[in-house]
N, CA, C and O atoms as a GROMACS GRO file, in nm:
protein
  556
    1MET      N    1   1.243  -2.956   0.479
    1MET     CA    2   1.371  -2.964   0.414
    1MET      C    3   1.480  -2.936   0.516
    1MET      O    4   1.461  -2.858   0.609
    2LYS      N    5   1.598  -2.999   0.497
    2LYS     CA    6   1.713  -2.975   0.582
    2LYS      C    7   1.795  -2.860   0.526
    2LYS      O    8   1.820  -2.853   0.405
    3TRP      N    9   1.837  -2.773   0.613
    3TRP     CA   10   1.924  -2.660   0.581
    3TRP      C   11   2.049  -2.677   0.665
    3TRP      O   12   2.041  -2.689   0.787
    4ILE      N   13   2.163  -2.678   0.600
    4ILE     CA   14   2.288  -2.723   0.665
    4ILE      C   15   2.392  -2.613   0.659
    4ILE      O   16   2.415  -2.553   0.554
    5THR      N   17   2.456  -2.586   0.772
    5THR     CA   18   2.563  -2.486   0.778
    5THR      C   19   2.662  -2.520   0.889
    5THR      O   20   2.654  -2.627   0.951
    6ARG      N   21   2.754  -2.430   0.913
    6ARG     CA   22   2.857  -2.449   1.015
    6ARG      C   23   2.801  -2.424   1.155
    6ARG      O   24   2.710  -2.344   1.174
    7SER      N   25   2.856  -2.495   1.250
    7SER     CA   26   2.819  -2.472   1.389
    7SER      C   27   2.883  -2.340   1.438
    7SER      O   28   2.966  -2.282   1.369
    8GLY      N   29   2.843  -2.297   1.554
    8GLY     CA   30   2.897  -2.172   1.611
    8GLY      C   31   2.829  -2.050   1.552
    8GLY      O   32   2.896  -1.956   1.510
    9VAL      N   33   2.695  -2.052   1.549
    9VAL     CA   34   2.620  -1.945   1.482
    9VAL      C   35   2.642  -1.809   1.548
    9VAL      O   36   2.659  -1.797   1.670
   10LYS      N   37   2.642  -1.706   1.462
   10LYS     CA   38   2.644  -1.567   1.511
   10LYS      C   39   2.547  -1.487   1.428
   10LYS      O   40   2.426  -1.503   1.444
   11VAL      N   41   2.594  -1.400   1.339
   11VAL     CA   42   2.504  -1.307   1.270
   11VAL      C   43   2.429  -1.376   1.155
   11VAL      O   44   2.311  -1.406   1.167
   12ASP      N   45   2.498  -1.400   1.045
   12ASP     CA   46   2.433  -1.451   0.922
   12ASP      C   47   2.372  -1.589   0.944
   12ASP      O   48   2.269  -1.622   0.885
   13ARG      N   49   2.436  -1.670   1.028
   13ARG     CA   50   2.384  -1.805   1.053
   13ARG      C   51   2.272  -1.809   1.154
   13ARG      O   52   2.223  -1.916   1.188
   14VAL      N   53   2.230  -1.692   1.203
   14VAL     CA   54   2.105  -1.679   1.278
   14VAL      C   55   2.003  -1.606   1.189
   14VAL      O   56   1.886  -1.644   1.184
   15ALA      N   57   2.047  -1.503   1.120
   15ALA     CA   58   1.957  -1.428   1.032
   15ALA      C   59   1.900  -1.517   0.921
   15ALA      O   60   1.783  -1.506   0.887
   16CYS      N   61   1.983  -1.603   0.865
   16CYS     CA   62   1.936  -1.690   0.755
   16CYS      C   63   1.828  -1.788   0.804
   16CYS      O   64   1.723  -1.797   0.740
   17PRO      N   65   1.849  -1.861   0.912
   17PRO     CA   66   1.740  -1.947   0.959
   17PRO      C   67   1.612  -1.871   0.989
   17PRO      O   68   1.502  -1.920   0.960
   18TRP      N   69   1.624  -1.750   1.047
   18TRP     CA   70   1.503  -1.668   1.069
   18TRP      C   71   1.434  -1.641   0.937
   18TRP      O   72   1.313  -1.659   0.926
   19LEU      N   73   1.509  -1.597   0.837
   19LEU     CA   74   1.454  -1.567   0.706
   19LEU      C   75   1.391  -1.690   0.641
   19LEU      O   76   1.282  -1.683   0.585
   20ILE      N   77   1.462  -1.800   0.648
   20ILE     CA   78   1.414  -1.924   0.589
   20ILE      C   79   1.283  -1.967   0.655
   20ILE      O   80   1.185  -1.996   0.586
   21ARG      N   81   1.281  -1.970   0.786
   21ARG     CA   82   1.163  -2.015   0.860
   21ARG      C   83   1.043  -1.923   0.834
   21ARG      O   84   0.931  -1.971   0.822
   22LYS      N   85   1.065  -1.793   0.827
   22LYS     CA   86   0.956  -1.697   0.812
   22LYS      C   87   0.907  -1.682   0.668
   22LYS      O   88   0.788  -1.657   0.647
   23PHE      N   89   0.996  -1.696   0.569
   23PHE     CA   90   0.960  -1.660   0.432
   23PHE      C   91   0.984  -1.766   0.325
   23PHE      O   92   0.939  -1.750   0.212
   24VAL      N   93   1.054  -1.872   0.358
   24VAL     CA   94   1.088  -1.973   0.256
   24VAL      C   95   1.034  -2.110   0.291
   24VAL      O   96   0.966  -2.172   0.209
   25ASP      N   97   1.063  -2.160   0.411
   25ASP     CA   98   1.031  -2.296   0.450
   25ASP      C   99   0.992  -2.300   0.597
   25ASP      O  100   1.079  -2.316   0.682
   26PRO      N  101   0.862  -2.285   0.628
   26PRO     CA  102   0.819  -2.280   0.768
   26PRO      C  103   0.851  -2.406   0.848
   26PRO      O  104   0.857  -2.401   0.970
   27ASP      N  105   0.872  -2.518   0.779
   27ASP     CA  106   0.903  -2.644   0.846
   27ASP      C  107   1.050  -2.678   0.840
   27ASP      O  108   1.088  -2.794   0.860
   28ALA      N  109   1.134  -2.581   0.812
   28ALA     CA  110   1.278  -2.604   0.796
   28ALA      C  111   1.340  -2.672   0.917
   28ALA      O  112   1.307  -2.643   1.032
   29GLU      N  113   1.430  -2.764   0.887
   29GLU     CA  114   1.513  -2.830   0.991
   29GLU      C  115   1.654  -2.780   0.972
   29GLU      O  116   1.709  -2.788   0.862
   30PHE      N  117   1.715  -2.728   1.078
   30PHE     CA  118   1.850  -2.672   1.068
   30PHE      C  119   1.952  -2.769   1.130
   30PHE      O  120   1.936  -2.818   1.242
   31VAL      N  121   2.056  -2.794   1.053
   31VAL     CA  122   2.162  -2.886   1.094
   31VAL      C  123   2.293  -2.806   1.097
   31VAL      O  124   2.325  -2.733   1.004
   32PHE      N  125   2.368  -2.823   1.206
   32PHE     CA  126   2.494  -2.753   1.223
   32PHE      C  127   2.606  -2.854   1.230
   32PHE      O  128   2.608  -2.940   1.318
   33LEU      N  129   2.700  -2.844   1.136
   33LEU     CA  130   2.812  -2.936   1.126
   33LEU      C  131   2.941  -2.864   1.159
   33LEU      O  132   2.945  -2.741   1.154
   34PRO      N  133   3.047  -2.938   1.192
   34PRO     CA  134   3.174  -2.874   1.222
   34PRO      C  135   3.227  -2.793   1.103
   34PRO      O  136   3.206  -2.832   0.988
   35PRO      N  137   3.296  -2.682   1.130
   35PRO     CA  138   3.347  -2.597   1.022
   35PRO      C  139   3.436  -2.670   0.921
   35PRO      O  140   3.442  -2.633   0.804
   36GLU      N  141   3.505  -2.773   0.966
   36GLU     CA  142   3.598  -2.845   0.877
   36GLU      C  143   3.528  -2.947   0.787
   36GLU      O  144   3.596  -3.021   0.716
   37THR      N  145   3.397  -2.954   0.787
   37THR     CA  146   3.321  -3.045   0.702
   37THR      C  147   3.356  -3.020   0.555
   37THR      O  148   3.377  -2.906   0.514
   38ASP      N  149   3.360  -3.129   0.477
   38ASP     CA  150   3.379  -3.117   0.332
   38ASP      C  151   3.242  -3.084   0.274
   38ASP      O  152   3.163  -3.175   0.246
   39TRP      N  153   3.214  -2.956   0.255
   39TRP     CA  154   3.082  -2.908   0.218
   39TRP      C  155   3.038  -2.957   0.080
   39TRP      O  156   2.918  -2.975   0.057
   40ALA      N  157   3.131  -2.978  -0.010
   40ALA     CA  158   3.097  -3.024  -0.144
   40ALA      C  159   3.036  -3.166  -0.140
   40ALA      O  160   2.966  -3.206  -0.233
   41ARG      N  161   3.063  -3.239  -0.035
   41ARG     CA  162   3.013  -3.378  -0.024
   41ARG      C  163   2.876  -3.386   0.045
   41ARG      O  164   2.814  -3.493   0.049
   42VAL      N  165   2.828  -3.275   0.099
   42VAL     CA  166   2.699  -3.274   0.166
   42VAL      C  167   2.589  -3.268   0.060
   42VAL      O  168   2.580  -3.172  -0.015
   43LYS      N  169   2.506  -3.371   0.055
   43LYS     CA  170   2.403  -3.380  -0.050
   43LYS      C  171   2.261  -3.397   0.004
   43LYS      O  172   2.165  -3.399  -0.074
   44ASP      N  173   2.245  -3.410   0.136
   44ASP     CA  174   2.113  -3.441   0.191
   44ASP      C  175   2.038  -3.318   0.244
   44ASP      O  176   1.958  -3.329   0.337
   45GLY      N  177   2.064  -3.203   0.184
   45GLY     CA  178   1.996  -3.082   0.227
   45GLY      C  179   2.052  -2.962   0.151
   45GLY      O  180   2.135  -2.978   0.061
   46THR      N  181   2.007  -2.845   0.188
   46THR     CA  182   2.056  -2.720   0.127
   46THR      C  183   2.163  -2.660   0.216
   46THR      O  184   2.138  -2.628   0.332
   47VAL      N  185   2.281  -2.646   0.161
   47VAL     CA  186   2.394  -2.589   0.235
   47VAL      C  187   2.391  -2.437   0.218
   47VAL      O  188   2.368  -2.386   0.108
   48TYR      N  189   2.415  -2.366   0.327
   48TYR     CA  190   2.421  -2.219   0.322
   48TYR      C  191   2.527  -2.166   0.416
   48TYR      O  192   2.564  -2.230   0.514
   49ASP      N  193   2.576  -2.047   0.383
   49ASP     CA  194   2.676  -1.975   0.464
   49ASP      C  195   2.798  -2.058   0.496
   49ASP      O  196   2.846  -2.060   0.609
   50VAL      N  197   2.849  -2.127   0.393
   50VAL     CA  198   2.978  -2.196   0.402
   50VAL      C  199   3.058  -2.153   0.279
   50VAL      O  200   2.999  -2.104   0.183
   51PRO      N  201   3.188  -2.171   0.279
   51PRO     CA  202   3.268  -2.130   0.165
   51PRO      C  203   3.225  -2.198   0.034
   51PRO      O  204   3.190  -2.317   0.033
   52ASN      N  205   3.227  -2.123  -0.071
   52ASN     CA  206   3.205  -2.172  -0.209
   52ASN      C  207   3.069  -2.239  -0.230
   52ASN      O  208   3.059  -2.339  -0.301
   53CYS      N  209   2.963  -2.184  -0.168
   53CYS     CA  210   2.830  -2.238  -0.194
   53CYS      C  211   2.742  -2.129  -0.254
   53CYS      O  212   2.770  -2.010  -0.241
   54GLU      N  213   2.635  -2.173  -0.319
   54GLU     CA  214   2.543  -2.077  -0.384
   54GLU      C  215   2.486  -1.978  -0.284
   54GLU      O  216   2.482  -1.858  -0.311
   55LEU      N  217   2.442  -2.028  -0.168
   55LEU     CA  218   2.380  -1.941  -0.068
   55LEU      C  219   2.482  -1.895   0.036
   55LEU      O  220   2.462  -1.907   0.157
   56GLY      N  221   2.591  -1.842  -0.015
   56GLY     CA  222   2.700  -1.794   0.072
   56GLY      C  223   2.734  -1.648   0.040
   56GLY      O  224   2.657  -1.577  -0.025
   57HIS      N  225   2.849  -1.608   0.086
   57HIS     CA  226   2.896  -1.473   0.062
   57HIS      C  227   2.947  -1.460  -0.082
   57HIS      O  228   3.017  -1.547  -0.132
   58HIS      N  229   2.910  -1.350  -0.147
   58HIS     CA  230   2.952  -1.321  -0.283
   58HIS      C  231   2.978  -1.171  -0.290
   58HIS      O  232   2.885  -1.091  -0.280
   59GLY      N  233   3.104  -1.131  -0.307
   59GLY     CA  234   3.136  -0.990  -0.305
   59GLY      C  235   3.101  -0.933  -0.168
   59GLY      O  236   3.135  -0.992  -0.065
   60GLU      N  237   3.034  -0.820  -0.166
   60GLU     CA  238   2.990  -0.761  -0.039
   60GLU      C  239   2.862  -0.828   0.017
   60GLU      O  240   2.826  -0.806   0.133
   61ASP      N  241   2.795  -0.907  -0.065
   61ASP     CA  242   2.670  -0.971  -0.020
   61ASP      C  243   2.700  -1.086   0.074
   61ASP      O  244   2.797  -1.160   0.056
   62VAL      N  245   2.616  -1.101   0.175
   62VAL     CA  246   2.625  -1.213   0.269
   62VAL      C  247   2.520  -1.317   0.230
   62VAL      O  248   2.445  -1.298   0.134
   63SER      N  249   2.514  -1.424   0.304
   63SER     CA  250   2.422  -1.534   0.273
   63SER      C  251   2.277  -1.489   0.279
   63SER      O  252   2.195  -1.538   0.200
   64PHE      N  253   2.243  -1.399   0.368
   64PHE     CA  254   2.108  -1.344   0.376
   64PHE      C  255   2.068  -1.284   0.242
   64PHE      O  256   1.956  -1.305   0.194
   65ASP      N  257   2.161  -1.209   0.180
   65ASP     CA  258   2.134  -1.152   0.047
   65ASP      C  259   2.112  -1.262  -0.056
   65ASP      O  260   2.022  -1.253  -0.138
   66ALA      N  261   2.195  -1.366  -0.052
   66ALA     CA  262   2.184  -1.477  -0.148
   66ALA      C  263   2.048  -1.544  -0.139
   66ALA      O  264   1.989  -1.579  -0.241
   67ILE      N  265   1.997  -1.562  -0.018
   67ILE     CA  266   1.866  -1.624  -0.002
   67ILE      C  267   1.756  -1.531  -0.054
   67ILE      O  268   1.661  -1.576  -0.118
   68LEU      N  269   1.767  -1.402  -0.025
   68LEU     CA  270   1.669  -1.307  -0.078
   68LEU      C  271   1.663  -1.317  -0.231
   68LEU      O  272   1.554  -1.320  -0.289
   69LYS      N  273   1.778  -1.323  -0.295
   69LYS     CA  274   1.786  -1.328  -0.441
   69LYS      C  275   1.730  -1.461  -0.494
   69LYS      O  276   1.647  -1.463  -0.585
   70LYS      N  277   1.776  -1.571  -0.438
   70LYS     CA  278   1.734  -1.702  -0.489
   70LYS      C  279   1.582  -1.722  -0.479
   70LYS      O  280   1.520  -1.777  -0.570
   71TYR      N  281   1.525  -1.677  -0.371
   71TYR     CA  282   1.381  -1.698  -0.350
   71TYR      C  283   1.297  -1.575  -0.386
   71TYR      O  284   1.179  -1.567  -0.351
   72ASP      N  285   1.357  -1.481  -0.454
   72ASP     CA  286   1.289  -1.364  -0.508
   72ASP      C  287   1.207  -1.291  -0.399
   72ASP      O  288   1.090  -1.259  -0.418
   73LEU      N  289   1.271  -1.268  -0.287
   73LEU     CA  290   1.207  -1.197  -0.176
   73LEU      C  291   1.239  -1.049  -0.192
   73LEU      O  292   1.352  -1.006  -0.169
   74THR      N  293   1.140  -0.972  -0.229
   74THR     CA  294   1.163  -0.831  -0.266
   74THR      C  295   1.103  -0.731  -0.167
   74THR      O  296   1.104  -0.611  -0.193
   75ASP      N  297   1.053  -0.778  -0.056
   75ASP     CA  298   0.995  -0.692   0.046
   75ASP      C  299   1.099  -0.584   0.086
   75ASP      O  300   1.210  -0.619   0.127
   76PRO      N  301   1.064  -0.454   0.074
   76PRO     CA  302   1.160  -0.349   0.109
   76PRO      C  303   1.211  -0.359   0.253
   76PRO      O  304   1.325  -0.323   0.280
   77ALA      N  305   1.128  -0.407   0.345
   77ALA     CA  306   1.173  -0.420   0.484
   77ALA      C  307   1.279  -0.528   0.496
   77ALA      O  308   1.373  -0.513   0.574
   78LEU      N  309   1.266  -0.635   0.419
   78LEU     CA  310   1.369  -0.741   0.420
   78LEU      C  311   1.497  -0.690   0.357
   78LEU      O  312   1.606  -0.726   0.400
   79ARG      N  313   1.486  -0.604   0.254
   79ARG     CA  314   1.602  -0.545   0.193
   79ARG      C  315   1.677  -0.456   0.291
   79ARG      O  316   1.800  -0.457   0.295
   80LEU      N  317   1.604  -0.379   0.370
   80LEU     CA  318   1.666  -0.296   0.471
   80LEU      C  319   1.731  -0.385   0.579
   80LEU      O  320   1.842  -0.357   0.623
   81LEU      N  321   1.663  -0.488   0.620
   81LEU     CA  322   1.721  -0.581   0.718
   81LEU      C  323   1.849  -0.643   0.662
   81LEU      O  324   1.944  -0.665   0.737
   82ALA      N  325   1.851  -0.673   0.533
   82ALA     CA  326   1.973  -0.728   0.471
   82ALA      C  327   2.089  -0.631   0.484
   82ALA      O  328   2.203  -0.674   0.507
   83GLU      N  329   2.063  -0.501   0.471
   83GLU     CA  330   2.170  -0.403   0.488
   83GLU      C  331   2.230  -0.410   0.628
   83GLU      O  332   2.352  -0.400   0.646
   84ILE      N  333   2.142  -0.428   0.727
   84ILE     CA  334   2.188  -0.437   0.867
   84ILE      C  335   2.266  -0.564   0.890
   84ILE      O  336   2.372  -0.561   0.953
   85VAL      N  337   2.216  -0.676   0.839
   85VAL     CA  338   2.285  -0.805   0.856
   85VAL      C  339   2.422  -0.797   0.786
   85VAL      O  340   2.523  -0.841   0.842
   86ARG      N  341   2.424  -0.743   0.666
   86ARG     CA  342   2.550  -0.730   0.590
   86ARG      C  343   2.652  -0.648   0.671
   86ARG      O  344   2.769  -0.685   0.679
   87ALA      N  345   2.607  -0.537   0.730
   87ALA     CA  346   2.698  -0.451   0.809
   87ALA      C  347   2.747  -0.523   0.932
   87ALA      O  348   2.861  -0.503   0.974
   88ALA      N  349   2.663  -0.608   0.991
   88ALA     CA  350   2.702  -0.680   1.113
   88ALA      C  351   2.793  -0.799   1.084
   88ALA      O  352   2.875  -0.836   1.168
   89ASP      N  353   2.780  -0.858   0.965
   89ASP     CA  354   2.848  -0.983   0.935
   89ASP      C  355   2.972  -0.969   0.846
   89ASP      O  356   3.055  -1.060   0.839
   90SER      N  357   2.984  -0.857   0.780
   90SER     CA  358   3.099  -0.839   0.691
   90SER      C  359   3.146  -0.695   0.699
   90SER      O  360   3.114  -0.625   0.795
   91HIS      N  361   3.219  -0.649   0.603
   91HIS     CA  362   3.272  -0.512   0.604
   91HIS      C  363   3.237  -0.444   0.472
   91HIS      O  364   3.325  -0.420   0.390
   92PRO      N  365   3.106  -0.412   0.452
   92PRO     CA  366   3.067  -0.349   0.326
   92PRO      C  367   3.122  -0.206   0.318
   92PRO      O  368   3.160  -0.147   0.419
   93SER      N  369   3.127  -0.154   0.198
   93SER     CA  370   3.184  -0.021   0.176
   93SER      C  371   3.097   0.089   0.239
   93SER      O  372   3.148   0.194   0.276
   94ASN      N  373   2.967   0.064   0.250
   94ASN     CA  374   2.876   0.163   0.308
   94ASN      C  375   2.788   0.095   0.412
   94ASN      O  376   2.670   0.071   0.386
   95PRO      N  377   2.844   0.063   0.530
   95PRO     CA  378   2.767  -0.015   0.628
   95PRO      C  379   2.650   0.062   0.690
   95PRO      O  380   2.658   0.182   0.716
   96HIS      N  381   2.542  -0.010   0.713
   96HIS     CA  382   2.427   0.048   0.784
   96HIS      C  383   2.467   0.066   0.932
   96HIS      O  384   2.527  -0.024   0.989
   97PRO      N  385   2.435   0.180   0.993
   97PRO     CA  386   2.479   0.206   1.132
   97PRO      C  387   2.423   0.106   1.233
   97PRO      O  388   2.486   0.084   1.336
   98ALA      N  389   2.308   0.046   1.207
   98ALA     CA  390   2.251  -0.051   1.303
   98ALA      C  391   2.328  -0.183   1.304
   98ALA      O  392   2.310  -0.265   1.394
   99GLY      N  393   2.413  -0.205   1.206
   99GLY     CA  394   2.489  -0.330   1.198
   99GLY      C  395   2.578  -0.354   1.317
   99GLY      O  396   2.590  -0.467   1.364
  100GLU      N  397   2.640  -0.251   1.367
  100GLU     CA  398   2.731  -0.267   1.480
  100GLU      C  399   2.656  -0.317   1.604
  100GLU      O  400   2.706  -0.402   1.677
  101GLY      N  401   2.536  -0.264   1.628
  101GLY     CA  402   2.457  -0.310   1.741
  101GLY      C  403   2.416  -0.455   1.725
  101GLY      O  404   2.420  -0.532   1.822
  102LEU      N  405   2.376  -0.496   1.603
  102LEU     CA  406   2.341  -0.635   1.580
  102LEU      C  407   2.462  -0.726   1.600
  102LEU      O  408   2.449  -0.836   1.652
  103ARG      N  409   2.582  -0.680   1.558
  103ARG     CA  410   2.703  -0.760   1.579
  103ARG      C  411   2.724  -0.781   1.729
  103ARG      O  412   2.757  -0.891   1.772
  104TRP      N  413   2.705  -0.677   1.808
  104TRP     CA  414   2.721  -0.689   1.955
  104TRP      C  415   2.623  -0.789   2.012
  104TRP      O  416   2.659  -0.873   2.095
  105VAL      N  417   2.497  -0.780   1.968
  105VAL     CA  418   2.395  -0.873   2.019
  105VAL      C  419   2.433  -1.017   1.984
  105VAL      O  420   2.428  -1.106   2.069
  106ALA      N  421   2.472  -1.041   1.858
  106ALA     CA  422   2.508  -1.175   1.814
  106ALA      C  423   2.626  -1.229   1.893
  106ALA      O  424   2.623  -1.345   1.935
  107HIS      N  425   2.728  -1.150   1.914
  107HIS     CA  426   2.845  -1.196   1.988
  107HIS      C  427   2.810  -1.216   2.137
  107HIS      O  428   2.865  -1.304   2.203
  108GLY      N  429   2.718  -1.134   2.187
  108GLY     CA  430   2.673  -1.152   2.324
  108GLY      C  431   2.601  -1.285   2.344
  108GLY      O  432   2.624  -1.354   2.443
  109PHE      N  433   2.513  -1.320   2.249
  109PHE     CA  434   2.448  -1.452   2.258
  109PHE      C  435   2.551  -1.564   2.252
  109PHE      O  436   2.539  -1.662   2.325
  110SER      N  437   2.651  -1.549   2.166
  110SER     CA  438   2.754  -1.650   2.154
  110SER      C  439   2.831  -1.663   2.286
  110SER      O  440   2.868  -1.774   2.324
  111ALA      N  441   2.855  -1.553   2.355
  111ALA     CA  442   2.929  -1.555   2.481
  111ALA      C  443   2.854  -1.623   2.593
  111ALA      O  444   2.914  -1.659   2.694
  112LEU      N  445   2.722  -1.640   2.579
  112LEU     CA  446   2.644  -1.705   2.684
  112LEU      C  447   2.668  -1.856   2.692
  112LEU      O  448   2.626  -1.920   2.787
  113GLY      N  449   2.736  -1.912   2.592
  113GLY     CA  450   2.768  -2.055   2.595
  113GLY      C  451   2.652  -2.142   2.558
  113GLY      O  452   2.649  -2.259   2.595
  114LEU      N  453   2.556  -2.090   2.486
  114LEU     CA  454   2.438  -2.167   2.444
  114LEU      C  455   2.470  -2.248   2.319
  114LEU      O  456   2.564  -2.216   2.246
  115GLY      N  457   2.393  -2.353   2.296
  115GLY     CA  458   2.404  -2.430   2.173
  115GLY      C  459   2.340  -2.355   2.056
  115GLY      O  460   2.263  -2.261   2.076
  116ASP      N  461   2.374  -2.398   1.936
  116ASP     CA  462   2.324  -2.330   1.816
  116ASP      C  463   2.171  -2.324   1.811
  116ASP      O  464   2.115  -2.218   1.783
  117HIS      N  465   2.103  -2.434   1.837
  117HIS     CA  466   1.957  -2.433   1.832
  117HIS      C  467   1.896  -2.343   1.940
  117HIS      O  468   1.794  -2.278   1.918
  118GLU      N  469   1.960  -2.340   2.056
  118GLU     CA  470   1.911  -2.255   2.163
  118GLU      C  471   1.930  -2.107   2.128
  118GLU      O  472   1.845  -2.024   2.160
  119ILE      N  473   2.041  -2.074   2.062
  119ILE     CA  474   2.062  -1.936   2.016
  119ILE      C  475   1.954  -1.898   1.918
  119ILE      O  476   1.896  -1.790   1.928
  120LEU      N  477   1.925  -1.985   1.822
  120LEU     CA  478   1.818  -1.955   1.727
  120LEU      C  479   1.686  -1.928   1.800
  120LEU      O  480   1.618  -1.830   1.773
  121ALA      N  481   1.652  -2.016   1.891
  121ALA     CA  482   1.524  -2.002   1.962
  121ALA      C  483   1.515  -1.869   2.036
  121ALA      O  484   1.409  -1.805   2.037
  122ARG      N  485   1.623  -1.828   2.097
  122ARG     CA  486   1.622  -1.704   2.174
  122ARG      C  487   1.638  -1.580   2.089
  122ARG      O  488   1.582  -1.475   2.120
  123GLU      N  489   1.716  -1.590   1.981
  123GLU     CA  490   1.750  -1.470   1.904
  123GLU      C  491   1.649  -1.441   1.793
  123GLU      O  492   1.649  -1.330   1.740
  124PHE      N  493   1.566  -1.536   1.755
  124PHE     CA  494   1.465  -1.508   1.652
  124PHE      C  495   1.380  -1.386   1.689
  124PHE      O  496   1.338  -1.311   1.600
  125VAL      N  497   1.352  -1.367   1.818
  125VAL     CA  498   1.273  -1.252   1.860
  125VAL      C  499   1.346  -1.121   1.828
  125VAL      O  500   1.281  -1.020   1.802
  126VAL      N  501   1.477  -1.123   1.830
  126VAL     CA  502   1.554  -1.003   1.793
  126VAL      C  503   1.529  -0.970   1.646
  126VAL      O  504   1.511  -0.854   1.610
  127TYR      N  505   1.528  -1.073   1.562
  127TYR     CA  506   1.501  -1.051   1.419
  127TYR      C  507   1.356  -1.014   1.394
  127TYR      O  508   1.328  -0.936   1.303
  128ASP      N  509   1.264  -1.069   1.473
  128ASP     CA  510   1.125  -1.026   1.459
  128ASP      C  511   1.113  -0.876   1.488
  128ASP      O  512   1.043  -0.804   1.418
  129ALA      N  513   1.183  -0.831   1.591
  129ALA     CA  514   1.180  -0.690   1.629
  129ALA      C  515   1.248  -0.602   1.524
  129ALA      O  516   1.197  -0.496   1.488
  130LEU      N  517   1.363  -0.645   1.476
  130LEU     CA  518   1.434  -0.570   1.372
  130LEU      C  519   1.348  -0.560   1.245
  130LEU      O  520   1.342  -0.454   1.183
  131TYR      N  521   1.284  -0.668   1.208
  131TYR     CA  522   1.199  -0.669   1.090
  131TYR      C  523   1.081  -0.572   1.109
  131TYR      O  524   1.045  -0.497   1.018
  132ALA      N  525   1.021  -0.574   1.227
  132ALA     CA  526   0.911  -0.482   1.255
  132ALA      C  527   0.957  -0.337   1.243
  132ALA      O  528   0.885  -0.254   1.187
  133GLU      N  529   1.074  -0.306   1.293
  133GLU     CA  530   1.127  -0.169   1.281
  133GLU      C  531   1.160  -0.137   1.136
  133GLU      O  532   1.136  -0.025   1.091
  134CYS      N  533   1.214  -0.234   1.062
  134CYS     CA  534   1.240  -0.210   0.921
  134CYS      C  535   1.111  -0.184   0.845
  134CYS      O  536   1.107  -0.098   0.756
  135GLN      N  537   1.006  -0.256   0.879
  135GLN     CA  538   0.876  -0.232   0.814
  135GLN      C  539   0.827  -0.090   0.844
  135GLN      O  540   0.776  -0.021   0.755
  136ARG      N  541   0.843  -0.047   0.968
  136ARG     CA  542   0.800   0.087   1.006
  136ARG      C  543   0.878   0.194   0.929
  136ARG      O  544   0.822   0.294   0.885
  137ARG      N  545   1.007   0.171   0.915
  137ARG     CA  546   1.092   0.271   0.850
  137ARG      C  547   1.076   0.281   0.700
  137ARG      O  548   1.101   0.387   0.643
  138VAL      N  549   1.036   0.174   0.636
  138VAL     CA  550   1.018   0.178   0.490
  138VAL      C  551   0.881   0.227   0.450
  138VAL      O  552   0.857   0.253   0.331
  139ARG      N  553   0.788   0.241   0.544
  139ARG     CA  554   0.655   0.294   0.512
  139ARG      C  555   0.660   0.436   0.468
  139ARG      O  556   0.556   0.494   0.438
   0.00000   0.00000   0.00000
């Protein structure tokens, strides 16, 4: 299945593909379109992390949260990871302290001048490591 979002990935637009590939759609194809795309007209895939979409930001929740809810992913370690992603990608009322470090990592990858697919390839290991630590902490 195609999963479509804005180009220029950072926090949520890296975390979501990691989540999708690991827990929703192992064969997912990710497409990155310009931010000015008319998202309501995109019909050939699942749109995420763009304004006014189902799998987007709602209140304090980020797109990672929306995907967890839609696909009924209830793993406590994923819920903890969602807190970190939320803190890194938005300004929740009670941010997880690890969020600031994740924000730095995401912006650092962006500063390297890599393409979106290359950032995903390199940064997925960061999410693998964060998930492993989240699993350890929820035990």
